[in-house]
VMD Tcl script that builds the backbone (N, CA, C; Angstrom):
set m [mol new atoms 357]
animate dup $m
set s [atomselect $m all]
$s set {name element resname resid chain x y z} {
  {N N MET 1 A -79.540 48.218 27.992}
  {CA C MET 1 A -81.215 48.649 27.871}
  {C C MET 1 A -81.571 47.535 28.763}
  {N N ARG 2 A -82.787 48.000 29.918}
  {CA C ARG 2 A -83.046 47.252 30.904}
  {C C ARG 2 A -84.588 46.833 30.259}
  {N N THR 3 A -84.757 45.663 30.197}
  {CA C THR 3 A -86.047 44.560 29.716}
  {C C THR 3 A -86.518 43.919 30.874}
  {N N LEU 4 A -87.789 43.786 30.843}
  {CA C LEU 4 A -88.529 43.326 31.798}
  {C C LEU 4 A -89.475 42.075 31.279}
  {N N ILE 5 A -89.224 40.868 31.803}
  {CA C ILE 5 A -89.901 40.030 30.995}
  {C C ILE 5 A -90.806 39.300 31.801}
  {N N ILE 6 A -92.339 39.661 31.603}
  {CA C ILE 6 A -93.655 39.277 32.175}
  {C C ILE 6 A -93.834 38.025 32.032}
  {N N GLY 7 A -93.748 37.235 33.168}
  {CA C GLY 7 A -94.004 35.381 32.778}
  {C C GLY 7 A -92.563 34.978 32.276}
  {N N CYS 8 A -91.946 34.966 33.798}
  {CA C CYS 8 A -90.585 34.502 33.540}
  {C C CYS 8 A -90.165 33.071 33.571}
  {N N GLY 9 A -90.974 31.984 32.890}
  {CA C GLY 9 A -91.006 30.464 33.094}
  {C C GLY 9 A -90.111 30.377 32.275}
  {N N TYR 10 A -90.660 28.801 31.546}
  {CA C TYR 10 A -89.375 28.336 30.722}
  {C C TYR 10 A -88.856 29.093 29.673}
  {N N VAL 11 A -89.724 29.491 28.578}
  {CA C VAL 11 A -89.752 30.151 27.805}
  {C C VAL 11 A -88.790 31.765 27.970}
  {N N GLY 12 A -89.736 32.190 29.004}
  {CA C GLY 12 A -89.279 33.492 29.418}
  {C C GLY 12 A -87.458 33.431 29.906}
  {N N GLU 13 A -87.422 32.403 30.379}
  {CA C GLU 13 A -85.734 32.592 30.820}
  {C C GLU 13 A -84.885 32.172 29.861}
  {N N ALA 14 A -85.476 31.460 28.801}
  {CA C ALA 14 A -84.262 31.137 27.390}
  {C C ALA 14 A -84.410 32.533 26.730}
  {N N LEU 15 A -85.657 34.143 26.795}
  {CA C LEU 15 A -85.494 34.605 26.264}
  {C C LEU 15 A -84.433 35.747 26.994}
  {N N GLY 16 A -84.754 35.423 28.475}
  {CA C GLY 16 A -83.841 36.357 29.011}
  {C C GLY 16 A -82.455 36.058 28.946}
  {N N GLN 17 A -82.278 35.077 28.711}
  {CA C GLN 17 A -80.792 34.375 28.470}
  {C C GLN 17 A -79.931 35.156 27.400}
  {N N ARG 18 A -80.972 34.987 25.827}
  {CA C ARG 18 A -80.835 35.480 24.846}
  {C C ARG 18 A -80.445 37.395 24.870}
  {N N LEU 19 A -81.026 37.543 25.613}
  {CA C LEU 19 A -81.227 39.469 25.601}
  {C C LEU 19 A -80.172 39.463 26.772}
  {N N ILE 20 A -79.413 38.714 28.246}
  {CA C ILE 20 A -78.359 39.079 28.315}
  {C C ILE 20 A -77.421 39.039 27.583}
  {N N ALA 21 A -77.503 38.090 26.598}
  {CA C ALA 21 A -76.376 37.909 26.035}
  {C C ALA 21 A -76.368 38.727 24.568}
  {N N LEU 22 A -76.973 39.531 24.210}
  {CA C LEU 22 A -77.434 40.873 23.546}
  {C C LEU 22 A -76.791 42.033 24.372}
  {N N GLY 23 A -76.600 42.046 25.477}
  {CA C GLY 23 A -76.440 43.009 26.403}
  {C C GLY 23 A -77.349 43.847 27.461}
  {N N HIS 24 A -78.195 43.457 27.706}
  {CA C HIS 24 A -79.431 44.017 27.936}
  {C C HIS 24 A -79.550 43.432 29.842}
  {N N ASP 25 A -79.772 44.442 30.472}
  {CA C ASP 25 A -80.197 43.998 32.154}
  {C C ASP 25 A -81.578 43.831 32.122}
  {N N VAL 26 A -81.775 41.835 32.613}
  {CA C VAL 26 A -83.472 41.484 32.662}
  {C C VAL 26 A -83.639 41.665 33.644}
  {N N THR 27 A -85.113 41.800 33.941}
  {CA C THR 27 A -85.899 41.672 34.968}
  {C C THR 27 A -86.961 40.516 34.645}
  {N N GLY 28 A -86.799 39.510 35.501}
  {CA C GLY 28 A -88.217 38.605 35.254}
  {C C GLY 28 A -89.565 38.361 35.974}
  {N N ILE 29 A -90.330 38.565 35.889}
  {CA C ILE 29 A -91.720 38.633 36.897}
  {C C ILE 29 A -92.102 37.555 36.911}
  {N N ARG 30 A -92.383 37.017 37.761}
  {CA C ARG 30 A -92.929 35.468 38.141}
  {C C ARG 30 A -94.017 35.467 39.784}
  {N N ARG 31 A -94.803 34.656 39.592}
  {CA C ARG 31 A -95.765 34.782 40.640}
  {C C ARG 31 A -95.326 34.103 41.954}
  {N N SER 32 A -94.375 33.147 42.074}
  {CA C SER 32 A -93.957 32.457 43.096}
  {C C SER 32 A -92.368 32.869 43.426}
  {N N SER 33 A -91.889 32.520 44.320}
  {CA C SER 33 A -90.375 32.616 44.417}
  {C C SER 33 A -89.324 31.404 44.133}
  {N N GLU 34 A -90.073 30.644 44.112}
  {CA C GLU 34 A -89.742 29.128 43.999}
  {C C GLU 34 A -88.353 28.561 43.078}
  {N N HIS 35 A -88.292 29.549 41.988}
  {CA C HIS 35 A -87.426 29.662 41.259}
  {C C HIS 35 A -86.345 30.404 40.755}
  {N N ASN 36 A -86.526 31.416 41.853}
  {CA C ASN 36 A -85.162 32.702 42.145}
  {C C ASN 36 A -84.332 32.305 42.150}
  {N N ASP 37 A -83.854 31.314 42.822}
  {CA C ASP 37 A -82.507 31.041 42.408}
  {C C ASP 37 A -81.945 30.461 41.182}
  {N N ARG 38 A -82.341 30.281 40.402}
  {CA C ARG 38 A -82.293 29.570 39.006}
  {C C ARG 38 A -82.402 30.805 38.454}
  {N N LEU 39 A -83.398 31.555 38.102}
  {CA C LEU 39 A -83.266 32.754 37.339}
  {C C LEU 39 A -81.971 33.987 37.873}
  {N N VAL 40 A -81.364 34.143 38.963}
  {CA C VAL 40 A -80.498 34.700 39.287}
  {C C VAL 40 A -79.097 33.980 39.118}
  {N N LYS 41 A -79.267 32.770 38.959}
  {CA C LYS 41 A -77.895 31.842 38.382}
  {C C LYS 41 A -77.764 32.237 36.770}
  {N N LEU 42 A -78.793 32.513 35.926}
  {CA C LEU 42 A -79.006 32.688 34.782}
  {C C LEU 42 A -78.736 34.420 34.640}
  {N N GLY 43 A -78.744 35.426 35.522}
  {CA C GLY 43 A -78.124 36.528 35.374}
  {C C GLY 43 A -79.634 37.567 35.468}
  {N N ILE 44 A -80.809 36.568 35.600}
  {CA C ILE 44 A -81.874 37.446 35.312}
  {C C ILE 44 A -82.433 37.734 36.949}
  {N N ARG 45 A -82.710 39.292 36.853}
  {CA C ARG 45 A -82.909 39.830 38.614}
  {C C ARG 45 A -84.575 39.405 38.657}
  {N N PRO 46 A -85.021 38.279 39.464}
  {CA C PRO 46 A -86.272 38.063 39.777}
  {C C PRO 46 A -87.569 38.864 40.596}
  {N N VAL 47 A -88.281 39.220 40.095}
  {CA C VAL 47 A -89.710 39.667 40.663}
  {C C VAL 47 A -90.486 39.296 40.830}
  {N N ASN 48 A -91.351 38.728 41.943}
  {CA C ASN 48 A -92.491 38.118 42.264}
  {C C ASN 48 A -93.791 38.871 42.432}
  {N N LEU 49 A -94.075 38.847 41.360}
  {CA C LEU 49 A -96.087 39.711 41.933}
  {C C LEU 49 A -96.964 38.827 40.955}
  {N N ASP 50 A -98.367 38.961 41.270}
  {CA C ASP 50 A -99.097 38.634 40.551}
  {C C ASP 50 A -99.687 39.483 39.708}
  {N N ILE 51 A -99.370 39.857 38.287}
  {CA C ILE 51 A -99.890 40.785 37.673}
  {C C ILE 51 A -101.371 41.146 37.402}
  {N N THR 52 A -102.120 40.208 37.594}
  {CA C THR 52 A -103.519 40.268 37.327}
  {C C THR 52 A -104.159 41.134 38.454}
  {N N ARG 53 A -103.163 41.137 39.329}
  {CA C ARG 53 A -103.607 42.085 40.873}
  {C C ARG 53 A -103.155 43.240 40.725}
  {N N GLU 54 A -104.006 44.167 40.588}
  {CA C GLU 54 A -103.836 45.264 40.164}
  {C C GLU 54 A -102.988 46.262 41.122}
  {N N THR 55 A -103.371 45.754 42.546}
  {CA C THR 55 A -102.473 46.182 44.039}
  {C C THR 55 A -101.137 45.836 43.981}
  {N N GLU 56 A -100.514 44.851 43.170}
  {CA C GLU 56 A -98.799 44.384 42.944}
  {C C GLU 56 A -98.361 45.229 41.717}
  {N N PHE 57 A -99.588 45.320 40.747}
  {CA C PHE 57 A -98.640 45.845 39.863}
  {C C PHE 57 A -97.399 47.142 39.499}
  {N N GLY 58 A -97.566 48.052 40.365}
  {CA C GLY 58 A -97.031 49.129 40.598}
  {C C GLY 58 A -95.818 48.729 41.212}
  {N N ILE 59 A -95.481 48.107 41.872}
  {CA C ILE 59 A -93.940 47.628 42.055}
  {C C ILE 59 A -92.967 47.188 41.233}
  {N N ILE 60 A -93.305 46.899 39.959}
  {CA C ILE 60 A -92.581 46.333 38.802}
  {C C ILE 60 A -90.747 47.318 38.889}
  {N N ILE 61 A -91.353 48.311 38.289}
  {CA C ILE 61 A -90.062 49.203 38.252}
  {C C ILE 61 A -89.473 49.457 39.406}
  {N N ASP 62 A -88.048 49.040 40.011}
  {CA C ASP 62 A -87.492 49.046 40.760}
  {C C ASP 62 A -88.114 49.481 42.426}
  {N N GLY 63 A -89.231 48.894 42.652}
  {CA C GLY 63 A -89.718 48.630 43.818}
  {C C GLY 63 A -90.899 49.772 43.975}
  {N N GLN 64 A -91.039 50.899 42.567}
  {CA C GLN 64 A -91.797 52.247 42.643}
  {C C GLN 64 A -92.367 52.115 41.410}
  {N N TYR 65 A -93.580 52.786 41.404}
  {CA C TYR 65 A -94.257 53.221 40.631}
  {C C TYR 65 A -94.072 54.637 39.638}
  {N N ASP 66 A -93.597 54.846 38.187}
  {CA C ASP 66 A -92.709 55.752 38.403}
  {C C ASP 66 A -93.718 56.422 36.710}
  {N N ARG 67 A -94.320 57.407 36.775}
  {CA C ARG 67 A -95.331 57.620 35.526}
  {C C ARG 67 A -94.376 58.466 34.707}
  {N N ASN 68 A -93.155 58.670 34.728}
  {CA C ASN 68 A -92.142 59.598 33.825}
  {C C ASN 68 A -91.213 58.900 33.295}
  {N N SER 69 A -91.385 57.325 33.483}
  {CA C SER 69 A -90.697 55.902 32.564}
  {C C SER 69 A -91.717 56.291 31.270}
  {N N LEU 70 A -90.597 55.465 30.455}
  {CA C LEU 70 A -91.410 55.508 29.124}
  {C C LEU 70 A -91.547 53.650 29.312}
  {N N LEU 71 A -91.948 52.914 28.785}
  {CA C LEU 71 A -92.177 51.559 28.577}
  {C C LEU 71 A -92.903 51.442 27.159}
  {N N SER 72 A -91.560 50.854 26.470}
  {CA C SER 72 A -92.162 50.695 24.715}
  {C C SER 72 A -91.857 49.007 24.805}
  {N N SER 73 A -93.183 48.477 24.238}
  {CA C SER 73 A -93.227 47.429 24.035}
  {C C SER 73 A -94.007 47.097 22.846}
  {N N TRP 74 A -93.860 45.545 22.034}
  {CA C TRP 74 A -94.173 45.236 21.194}
  {C C TRP 74 A -94.387 43.799 21.350}
  {N N ALA 75 A -95.285 43.596 20.896}
  {CA C ALA 75 A -96.000 41.983 20.731}
  {C C ALA 75 A -96.539 41.402 19.173}
  {N N GLY 76 A -96.029 40.179 19.101}
  {CA C GLY 76 A -96.534 39.556 17.823}
  {C C GLY 76 A -96.420 38.029 18.060}
  {N N GLY 77 A -96.789 37.367 16.990}
  {CA C GLY 77 A -96.652 35.864 16.755}
  {C C GLY 77 A -96.676 35.222 15.744}
  {N N PHE 78 A -95.966 34.033 16.066}
  {CA C PHE 78 A -95.453 33.129 14.824}
  {C C PHE 78 A -96.248 31.526 15.174}
  {N N GLN 79 A -96.126 31.287 14.067}
  {CA C GLN 79 A -96.092 29.757 13.925}
  {C C GLN 79 A -95.217 28.669 13.475}
  {N N LEU 80 A -94.642 27.748 14.136}
  {CA C LEU 80 A -93.529 27.029 14.142}
  {C C LEU 80 A -93.835 25.770 14.358}
  {N N GLY 81 A -93.773 24.846 13.865}
  {CA C GLY 81 A -93.955 23.189 13.840}
  {C C GLY 81 A -95.386 22.957 14.266}
  {N N GLY 82 A -96.349 23.575 14.110}
  {CA C GLY 82 A -97.910 23.551 14.208}
  {C C GLY 82 A -97.808 24.085 15.398}
  {N N LYS 83 A -97.039 24.584 16.232}
  {CA C LYS 83 A -97.462 25.380 17.791}
  {C C LYS 83 A -97.460 26.874 17.193}
  {N N ILE 84 A -98.388 27.712 17.929}
  {CA C ILE 84 A -97.928 29.225 17.724}
  {C C ILE 84 A -97.602 29.801 19.258}
  {N N TYR 85 A -96.409 30.427 18.910}
  {CA C TYR 85 A -95.800 31.399 19.778}
  {C C TYR 85 A -95.970 32.648 19.966}
  {N N VAL 86 A -96.068 33.354 20.932}
  {CA C VAL 86 A -96.611 34.884 21.198}
  {C C VAL 86 A -95.278 35.355 22.213}
  {N N ILE 87 A -94.659 36.758 21.297}
  {CA C ILE 87 A -93.689 36.717 21.779}
  {C C ILE 87 A -94.239 38.409 22.477}
  {N N VAL 88 A -94.110 38.698 23.710}
  {CA C VAL 88 A -94.125 40.065 24.017}
  {C C VAL 88 A -92.715 40.721 24.355}
  {N N ILE 89 A -92.458 41.651 24.226}
  {CA C ILE 89 A -91.221 42.349 24.749}
  {C C ILE 89 A -91.020 44.135 24.934}
  {N N SER 90 A -90.798 44.190 26.379}
  {CA C SER 90 A -90.876 45.591 26.685}
  {C C SER 90 A -90.025 46.120 27.391}
  {N N PHE 91 A -89.290 47.496 26.872}
  {CA C PHE 91 A -88.384 47.947 27.541}
  {C C PHE 91 A -88.464 48.927 28.479}
  {N N VAL 92 A -87.724 49.442 29.294}
  {CA C VAL 92 A -88.465 50.681 30.526}
  {C C VAL 92 A -87.108 51.324 29.695}
  {N N ASP 93 A -87.649 52.549 29.663}
  {CA C ASP 93 A -86.927 53.912 29.330}
  {C C ASP 93 A -86.096 53.467 28.334}
  {N N PRO 94 A -85.888 53.009 26.867}
  {CA C PRO 94 A -85.037 52.784 26.051}
  {C C PRO 94 A -84.794 54.517 25.286}
  {N N LYS 95 A -83.139 54.263 24.694}
  {CA C LYS 95 A -83.059 55.592 24.329}
  {C C LYS 95 A -82.560 55.287 22.479}
  {N N GLY 96 A -83.165 56.422 22.189}
  {CA C GLY 96 A -83.384 56.228 20.817}
  {C C GLY 96 A -81.995 56.117 20.051}
  {N N LEU 97 A -81.450 55.572 19.393}
  {CA C LEU 97 A -80.104 55.440 18.522}
  {C C LEU 97 A -80.316 56.576 17.302}
  {N N LYS 98 A -79.097 56.220 16.813}
  {CA C LYS 98 A -78.755 56.709 15.121}
  {C C LYS 98 A -79.904 55.644 14.393}
  {N N GLU 99 A -79.493 54.871 14.540}
  {CA C GLU 99 A -80.323 53.292 13.606}
  {C C GLU 99 A -81.231 53.584 13.917}
  {N N THR 100 A -82.291 54.148 14.614}
  {CA C THR 100 A -83.577 54.248 14.929}
  {C C THR 100 A -84.202 55.767 14.778}
  {N N TYR 101 A -83.440 56.621 14.254}
  {CA C TYR 101 A -83.696 57.671 14.024}
  {C C TYR 101 A -83.917 58.388 15.312}
  {N N GLY 102 A -83.644 58.220 16.224}
  {CA C GLY 102 A -83.659 58.725 17.912}
  {C C GLY 102 A -85.229 58.225 18.203}
  {N N TYR 103 A -85.790 57.830 17.442}
  {CA C TYR 103 A -87.133 56.684 18.528}
  {C C TYR 103 A -86.631 55.740 19.001}
  {N N ALA 104 A -87.506 55.692 20.053}
  {CA C ALA 104 A -87.468 54.838 20.906}
  {C C ALA 104 A -88.747 53.736 21.634}
  {N N THR 105 A -89.647 53.929 20.396}
  {CA C THR 105 A -90.962 53.492 20.354}
  {C C THR 105 A -90.811 51.644 20.472}
  {N N GLY 106 A -91.818 50.933 20.805}
  {CA C GLY 106 A -91.937 49.400 20.539}
  {C C GLY 106 A -91.511 49.116 19.112}
  {N N GLY 107 A -92.086 49.856 18.112}
  {CA C GLY 107 A -91.464 49.352 16.721}
  {C C GLY 107 A -90.327 49.414 16.204}
  {N N TRP 108 A -89.329 50.413 17.114}
  {CA C TRP 108 A -88.192 50.943 16.741}
  {C C TRP 108 A -87.394 49.727 17.525}
  {N N VAL 109 A -87.482 49.772 18.832}
  {CA C VAL 109 A -86.735 49.215 19.828}
  {C C VAL 109 A -86.649 47.876 20.226}
  {N N ALA 110 A -88.449 47.422 20.319}
  {CA C ALA 110 A -88.279 46.161 20.807}
  {C C ALA 110 A -88.702 45.050 19.871}
  {N N ALA 111 A -89.831 45.453 18.427}
  {CA C ALA 111 A -89.766 44.687 17.612}
  {C C ALA 111 A -88.781 43.942 16.837}
  {N N PRO 112 A -87.262 44.329 16.756}
  {CA C PRO 112 A -86.135 43.959 16.028}
  {C C PRO 112 A -86.035 42.998 16.819}
  {N N VAL 113 A -85.492 43.227 18.229}
  {CA C VAL 113 A -85.134 42.090 19.361}
  {C C VAL 113 A -86.306 40.649 18.941}
  {N N ALA 114 A -87.896 40.756 19.253}
  {CA C ALA 114 A -88.335 40.037 18.610}
  {C C ALA 114 A -87.910 39.090 17.201}
  {N N ALA 115 A -87.853 39.901 16.644}
  {CA C ALA 115 A -87.041 39.131 15.340}
  {C C ALA 115 A -86.190 38.076 15.256}
  {N N GLU 116 A -84.741 39.084 16.233}
  {CA C GLU 116 A -83.713 38.170 16.336}
  {C C GLU 116 A -84.334 36.636 17.639}
  {N N ILE 117 A -85.041 36.578 18.119}
  {CA C ILE 117 A -85.179 35.661 18.944}
  {C C ILE 117 A -86.248 34.514 18.122}
  {N N ALA 118 A -86.790 35.162 17.303}
  {CA C ALA 118 A -87.441 34.321 16.660}
  {C C ALA 118 A -86.799 33.594 15.320}
  {N N LYS 119 A -85.924 34.118 14.924}
  {CA C LYS 119 A -85.292 33.445 14.159}
  {C C LYS 119 A -84.560 32.115 14.495}
}
mol reanalyze $m
mol bondsrecalc $m
mol representation Tube
mol addrep $m
């Protein structure tokens, strides 16, 4: 499954490594190219853009904006050791499986991954 991490810094890199270990093809967004070499070594495909600029956001999916792609996302948070963590997971064109009753929405494909990461 293709996975996009928006904000692929310290936490995003760890998330990317975990997702790669689970068999995902991971792309990570960072504002600058300063650490692209490190992302590549981790197996994460780097994309450099500032998502706060609307003109840049359309290049995320293979350099093109695709209105026909399904982007399934889930966001959640939890508290651990006095700190609050937020996890946002998005999959590009996920496929429904027998275990998800054919559904490919965020609650079926992204939330279980977030639960595994939070463990």
